[in-house]
C-alpha positions in Angstrom: 285.0 78.6 -3.7 284.3 81.2 -1.2 284.5 78.7 1.7 287.5 76.6 0.4 289.2 76.0 3.7 285.9 75.0 5.3 285.2 72.7 2.4 288.6 71.0 2.7 288.1 70.5 6.4 284.6 69.0 5.7 286.0 66.7 3.0 288.7 65.5 5.3 285.9 64.2 7.7 285.0 61.6 5.3 288.6 60.5 4.7 289.2 60.3 8.6 286.0 58.2 9.0 286.9 56.0 6.0 283.6 56.8 4.3 282.8 57.0 0.7 279.8 58.7 -0.9 278.5 57.1 -4.2 276.1 58.2 -6.8 274.6 54.8 -7.7 274.0 55.1 -11.5 272.7 51.6 -11.9 269.9 52.3 -9.4 269.2 55.9 -10.2 266.5 57.0 -12.8 265.7 60.1 -14.9 263.7 61.4 -11.8 265.4 59.9 -8.8 269.1 60.0 -7.6 270.1 57.1 -5.4 273.2 57.7 -3.1 275.1 55.4 -0.9 277.4 56.1 2.1 279.6 53.4 2.9 282.3 53.0 5.6 285.8 51.2 5.0 284.0 47.9 5.5 281.4 48.7 2.9 278.7 48.9 5.5 275.9 51.5 4.8 275.9 54.5 6.9 273.0 56.6 7.9 273.8 60.3 8.6 271.8 63.0 10.4 271.1 64.8 7.0 272.4 64.7 3.4 271.8 67.5 0.9 272.5 67.4 -2.9 273.3 70.4 -5.0 273.6 69.4 -8.6 273.8 70.8 -12.1 274.3 69.6 -15.6 277.5 70.8 -17.1 275.7 72.5 -20.0 273.5 74.4 -17.5 275.7 75.5 -14.8 273.5 78.3 -13.7 270.6 75.9 -13.3 271.4 74.5 -9.9 269.0 72.2 -7.9 269.4 71.7 -4.1 267.5 68.9 -2.5 267.3 67.0 0.7 267.7 63.3 0.2 265.7 60.8 2.3 267.1 57.5 4.0 265.4 54.5 2.5 266.5 50.9 3.0 270.2 51.5 3.5 270.6 54.2 1.0 269.5 57.7 0.1 267.1 58.8 -2.5 266.3 62.2 -3.8 263.5 63.2 -6.4 265.2 65.3 -9.0 265.1 65.8 -12.7 268.1 63.8 -14.2 266.5 63.5 -17.8 269.5 65.0 -19.5 272.4 62.7 -20.4 275.9 63.9 -20.0 278.2 65.3 -17.3 276.5 66.2 -14.1 278.3 67.9 -11.1 277.0 66.8 -7.6 277.9 68.4 -4.2 277.1 66.2 -1.2 276.7 68.1 2.0 275.5 66.9 5.4 276.3 66.1 9.1 277.0 62.9 10.8 274.9 61.5 13.5 277.3 63.3 16.1 276.7 66.6 14.2 280.1 66.7 12.4 279.6 68.4 9.0 280.9 66.7 5.8 281.2 67.7 2.2 282.5 66.1 -1.0 281.8 66.5 -4.8 281.6 64.2 -7.8 281.3 64.5 -11.5 279.1 61.8 -13.0 278.8 60.9 -16.6 275.1 60.0 -16.7 272.8 58.1 -19.1 269.1 58.4 -17.9 267.0 55.4 -17.3 263.2 55.1 -17.0 
């Protein structure tokens, strides 16, 4: 990555805060991603903003970037997840105090209606 050092620092923010970002496969559907941010005590955390950049591993050049919206203790983003298989997701945002964070996940996804 072009900004490797910056990404490492942003990923360290989550570790320092004791936060985890989770793609909720059980709640997500073929047209909506559900993301949860938890602190070390498993409490939901709201951030200033959360943006997802994702792609299916068979279509790396076909990347989608979308803003996620806070809804009842979790984040939701309307996005096409209709293809089964491995997806790469970058989570980028800022905490309520303006501190940038970033992390990434690979998700083995089976679409639901």
